[in-house]
C-alpha positions, 0 to 999 in steps of 0.5 A, a space after each residue: 500500500 505504501 508504494 501507491 501512497 505517492 500516486 494516489 492523493 487522499 484529498 484528490 479522490 475524497 468523496 467528501 469536501 472539507 465542509 462535509 467532513 466538518 459537518 460530520 465532526 460537528 455532529 459527533 461533537 454535539 453528543 447526539 450521534 455515535 461514531 458508528 452511526 455517523 460513519 455509516 451515514 457518511 459512508 466512511 470507516 470509523 477510523 476514517 471518521 477518527 481522522 476527521 475528528 482529529 483534524 477538524 475538532 479543534 477548529 470546530 470547538 473554537 467556533 462554539 456558541 453556548 457550549 454547543 458546536 454551530 451545527 446541531 440537530 437530533 436526526 441526520 436524514 437522507 436529504 442532508 447526505 444527498 445535499 452534501 453529495 450535491 455540494 461535492 458534485 458542484 465543487 468538482 464541477 467548479 474545479 473542472 471549469 477552472 481547469 478548462 479555463 486554465 487550458 484555454 488561457 494556455 492555448 491562447 498564449 501559445 497562439 499569440 506566441 505563434 503569431 509573433 513568430 510568424 510576424 518575426 519570420 515575415 519581417 526578418 526573412 521575408 517569408 510569408 507563412 500566413 494563408 491568403 484569405 479566400 480560395 484562389 482560382 486556377 488559371 488555365 494556361 492559354 494555348 495558341 490553338 485555342 485562341 483562333 480569331 
């Protein structure tokens, strides 16, 4: 397993965003839910939930109001989980849009550089590499036999 740890980044393949993990930790910190019920509802292992608790509990406890974490409630229903999954999908789409915008920017920069190279070739070496606009008609050579008057 350790030989794959460099290849697979845990956060890259995570099903849950940081907000969703903090929500699960906050539910545990309210004392209303057990680790096993939260782990089952979120689809993670109990040791995985323990890692979330270790990572986020101090941050959540620093935002407490009246001794209770900000997120509380008596029941965690399927709509909460589906909403969390929807937020995760939205976050993934936003990342994909950002990646595509970056690729578009790089291709535009490459196009500008190539245009500059063509301009330099024209100025320095008198080589015109740009295509002429529109099709050019084929001019048939004129034979003396065809031009009888």
